[in-house]
Residue, then its C-alpha position, 0 to 999 in steps of 0.5 A: m149372695d146373702s147366704q154366701n156373705q153370711t157364710q164368709g163371716t162365720e167361724f168353723i168349730f173343730l169337733a175332733f178332740s172335743g171329748l179330750l178337753s181335760h188332756q189338752v195340755h198334754l196333747f199340746l206338749v206332744v204335738l209341739v215336740a213332734y212339730l219341733a222335731t219335724l222342723m229340725s230334722n227337715f231343716m237339717i237335710i236342707t242345710l246339709v244339701l246346701l253346704d256339702s258339695h258331695l250332695h249336689t246331685p239330682m237325688y239330694f236336690f229332690l230330697s231337699q225339695l221333699s224336706i221343704l214340702d214336709i215343713c210346709l205340709c205340717s206348718v199348714v195345720v200344726p200351728k193352728i192345732l197348737v193354738n186351739f189346744l190352748r183355747q176352750q173352743h177349737t175354731i177357725s175363720y171361714n177364710q182361714c179354713l179355705a186357705q188351710a184346705f187349699f195349701l194342705i191339698g196343694f202340698a200333699g199333691c206336690e209331695l206325691a208328684l215329687l215322690a214320682v219324680m224321685a222314682y224316675d231319678r232312681y230308674a234313670a240311675i239304675c236302668q240308664p246309668l250311661h245316660y243318667a247325666h243327660l237325663m237328670r241334668t240341671k235344666v231337667c231337674i229345675q223343670l221337673s221341680v216347677a212342674i211338681w209345684l204346678w201339678g199340686f197347686l192347680h189341683s188344690a185351686i180347683h178344690a178350693a174354688l169349688a169349696s168356696r161355693l158351698d153353703f153351710c146353713g148354720n152348721h159350722q161344726v167340722p168333724h175333723i181336726f183341721c180344714d179339708v175338703p171331705p169334712l166340709l162336704k159332710i156339713a154342707c147343705s148345698d149340692t155337692w155333686v160337682n165337688e164329689l165329681a172333682n174329687h173322683i177325677t182329680s184323685i185319679f190324675v193327681g193321686l193314682s197316676p203318680f202312684l202307678f208311675i212309681i210302681l212302673s218305675y220300680f218294676y223296671i228297676l227290679a228287673s234291672i237289679l235281678r240282671i246284676h250278677s254280683t250280690t254286692g252290686r244287687r245289694k248296693a243298687f237296692s240300697t239306693c232305692a230302699s229309703h225312697i220305697a219306705v217314704v212312699t209306703l209311709f206317705v201313700g199308706n197314711g194318705c189312703v187311710n186318712y182319705n178312705q176310712p170306713s164308715a163303720g166304727y168311725s171315731l172322731e178321736i181315731d180320725a184325728l189321730i190318723s190325720t195327725m200321723f199324716c200331717i206330723v209324724t210322716p214329715m218327721l220320719n222322712p228325714l230319719i229314713y233318708s239319713l239313718h242308712n245313708k253314708e253320704v248324709k251321715g258323712a255330711l252331718r259329721k263334716v258340718l258338726n266338726c266345722w262348728k266345733s272347730a269354729 
């Protein structure tokens, strides 16, 4: 009990970027600009979906959910990173560290589940077009949305509860840029086998299961597209999936690199860069991917801009 109370009263020190203290101002400006761009682009998507009735469809409902999760995901870690760039020591309190890990894991788990639901939406639209209105009716979309948030945060609650039982024996130097479970397990002095077992089990259910579901959905989607005789029809069907495929590839690819880095050639700076890509760059690029080649989104944006100009 005494060691646990002592742990709760400590601060963790982030070691990533510790060798780049002379460049902190430049790093602060780069991360700040990226963070503001992420907020602006995702709020733009949410606003367009709310204001334009043509975007009141299941696909854009879930796209707005993706933007909300992207804002939440980067906001869990970026503000603290920016504050630390203005200080000599990059620190975080014990309770803040656990809270950061809890929300980071939760939002990441929600986003992966959401990408699986969005794959199901595309499957229903292309493979079951006559039943799409029934399969993706409003009640179902709301139920899926609730399930997404429960899925992600039940997962994170397990990890946060297990992490809160760890002892650190005076070693509070976290080899990372923010709090996450794997870096905390590296510096814990207590037995971590339960945490590691939970990591392996949940990675199968929360990580691998949605990804396999996405692969299976696109297997059926591709089979349906290949049965379309018209080249124009094939191109149109594939274009509705292209943005989602790009977002899945970006999110899963960055996630795999972030959580499965080889021990050989390990560098704190490289680790911090990869983690920054996962938590800042990916959320910033998602709305761009969905808007650049989407006529409906660009049309809604033009309508909103014209309304503002005439107001």
